[in-house]
C-alpha positions as CSV (number, residue, x, y, z in Angstrom):
1,M,-3.0,68.4,-66.9
2,L,-6.7,70.3,-67.3
3,T,-6.0,73.9,-66.0
4,A,-7.2,76.6,-68.1
5,E,-3.7,78.1,-69.0
6,P,-0.2,76.8,-69.6
7,Q,1.5,79.2,-67.2
8,S,-0.8,77.6,-64.6
9,E,0.0,74.2,-65.9
10,L,3.3,74.4,-65.5
11,A,3.6,75.7,-61.8
12,Q,1.6,73.4,-60.6
13,L,4.4,70.6,-62.7
14,K,6.8,72.2,-61.4
15,K,5.3,72.1,-57.7
16,L,4.5,68.5,-58.1
17,A,8.3,67.7,-59.2
18,V,9.8,69.3,-56.3
19,S,7.5,67.3,-54.2
20,L,8.4,64.1,-56.0
21,E,12.5,64.8,-55.6
22,R,13.0,63.3,-52.2
23,P,11.4,59.8,-50.8
24,L,7.8,59.4,-49.7
25,P,6.8,57.2,-47.1
26,G,5.0,54.0,-48.5
27,M,5.5,54.9,-52.2
28,L,8.6,52.4,-53.5
29,E,11.2,54.3,-55.3
30,S,11.1,52.8,-58.1
31,D,7.1,54.1,-58.4
32,R,8.5,57.7,-57.5
33,S,10.8,57.4,-60.6
34,I,7.8,56.9,-62.9
35,A,5.9,59.3,-61.2
36,R,8.5,61.8,-60.9
37,A,9.8,61.2,-64.8
38,T,6.2,61.6,-66.1
39,V,5.6,64.7,-64.7
40,L,9.2,65.9,-66.7
41,R,8.1,64.8,-69.4
42,E,5.1,66.5,-69.2
43,R,7.0,69.7,-68.0
44,A,8.7,69.1,-71.3
45,R,5.7,68.8,-73.2
46,V,3.6,71.6,-72.7
47,A,7.2,74.0,-72.2
48,A,8.0,72.4,-75.9
49,L,4.7,73.2,-77.0
50,Q,4.5,76.7,-75.8
51,G,8.1,77.8,-77.2
52,L,9.3,78.1,-74.0
53,S,13.1,76.3,-74.6
54,S,14.7,76.8,-71.5
55,E,11.7,75.8,-69.6
56,S,11.7,72.3,-71.8
57,A,15.5,71.7,-71.2
58,Q,15.6,72.3,-67.9
59,A,12.8,69.1,-67.4
60,I,14.8,67.4,-70.0
61,S,18.1,67.6,-68.2
62,Q,16.5,66.5,-64.8
63,L,15.3,63.8,-66.9
64,E,18.1,62.6,-68.2
65,K,19.9,62.6,-64.9
66,L,17.0,60.3,-63.7
67,A,16.9,57.9,-66.2
68,T,20.7,57.4,-65.6
69,A,20.5,57.4,-62.2
70,S,17.4,54.7,-62.2
71,R,18.1,52.8,-65.2
72,D,14.3,51.9,-65.5
73,L,13.0,51.4,-69.1
74,V,9.7,53.7,-68.4
75,V,12.2,56.1,-67.4
76,E,13.9,56.3,-70.2
77,A,11.4,55.9,-72.7
78,C,10.5,59.4,-70.9
79,Y,13.2,61.3,-71.5
80,E,13.6,59.8,-74.9
81,S,9.7,61.1,-75.9
82,A,10.9,64.7,-74.0
83,R,14.0,64.9,-76.0
84,G,11.0,63.9,-78.9
85,Y,8.4,67.0,-78.4
86,Q,12.0,69.6,-77.8
87,L,12.7,68.5,-81.3
88,A,9.2,68.6,-83.1
89,A,9.6,72.5,-81.5
90,Q,13.0,72.9,-83.2
91,N,11.3,71.2,-86.8
92,D,13.9,68.5,-86.0
93,L,11.0,66.1,-87.4
94,Q,13.3,63.0,-88.4
95,N,14.7,63.1,-84.3
96,A,11.6,63.7,-83.1
97,A,10.0,61.1,-83.9
98,E,12.4,58.6,-83.1
99,G,12.3,60.3,-79.9
100,L,8.3,59.8,-79.5
101,A,8.4,56.5,-80.7
102,A,10.1,55.3,-77.5
103,D,7.2,56.1,-75.1
104,P,4.3,54.1,-76.9
105,H,2.4,54.2,-73.5
106,S,1.5,57.8,-74.0
107,P,-1.7,58.9,-75.7
108,L,-0.4,62.3,-75.6
109,T,3.0,61.2,-77.3
110,L,1.6,59.0,-79.6
111,Q,-0.7,62.2,-80.9
112,Q,2.6,64.2,-81.0
113,L,4.1,61.5,-83.1
114,V,1.6,61.4,-85.6
115,I,1.7,65.4,-86.1
116,A,5.7,64.6,-86.8
117,Q,4.8,61.5,-89.2
118,E,2.7,63.9,-91.4
119,K,5.1,66.3,-91.3
120,L,7.7,63.9,-92.5
121,G,5.5,62.5,-95.1
122,N,5.4,58.9,-94.3
123,A,1.3,59.0,-94.0
124,A,1.4,54.4,-93.9
125,A,3.7,55.5,-90.4
126,A,1.0,57.8,-89.3
127,E,-1.3,55.6,-89.3
128,A,-0.6,53.1,-88.0
129,T,0.1,55.3,-85.1
130,R,-3.5,56.9,-85.7
131,T,-4.8,52.8,-85.0
132,R,-2.4,52.3,-82.0
133,L,-3.9,55.2,-80.2
134,K,-7.4,54.5,-81.2
135,Y,-7.1,51.3,-79.4
136,Q,-5.7,52.4,-76.2
137,R,-7.4,52.7,-73.9
138,A,-6.5,54.0,-70.2
139,P,-8.6,55.8,-67.2
140,T,-5.9,58.5,-68.1
141,V,-6.4,62.2,-67.6
142,E,-3.9,62.1,-71.3
143,W,-6.2,59.4,-72.4
144,F,-9.5,61.9,-72.1
145,L,-7.1,64.9,-73.4
146,V,-6.4,62.8,-76.9
147,T,-10.2,61.6,-77.2
148,H,-12.3,65.3,-76.7
149,P,-9.7,67.6,-78.5
150,N,-12.2,70.0,-77.5
151,T,-10.7,70.3,-73.9
152,R,-7.8,72.9,-73.7
153,Q,-4.6,71.7,-74.1
154,P,-1.7,73.5,-74.8
155,T,-0.8,74.1,-78.1
156,N,2.0,76.4,-79.8
157,K,0.9,78.5,-82.4
158,A,2.8,76.9,-85.4
159,T,1.2,73.5,-84.2
160,K,-1.9,72.6,-83.9
161,V,-2.5,69.1,-82.2
162,G,-5.9,68.6,-82.8
163,S,-7.5,65.1,-82.3
164,A,-5.2,61.9,-83.9
165,A,-7.6,59.3,-82.1
166,N,-10.0,59.9,-84.9
């Protein structure tokens, strides 16, 4: 997530997703499913923000299969938010906001939700999401990227992500 450019990030995420496809010694199946779902959501996010719709769709398809097989709510939230990123890239903001709202524990997803809510003209919802994001603290790369907006993160030319945490 901190790589210098999106193509490199996508390549690394693909490798990580492949490595998580098979059981890993010492890792619970439920933990592996969640890790795999998170990686696939990030692949969909980066691809959608870069306008790579087929790459995004491929990751979402894999996530849909994983969500159906696992019935894990965290995995399902990753699937819904990945769809939200893709819908936002297609400018289907109402449906994007619904998908993004399904993953309230992901700072990057909340950041994108703020953007969708603002574009929909829903200032009150955007402010509520911004407040939630402001008080969401976690020792994760996602949280770092949201709280340090000058750190490079993939954006498409039409949507500058910026800092929704302020």
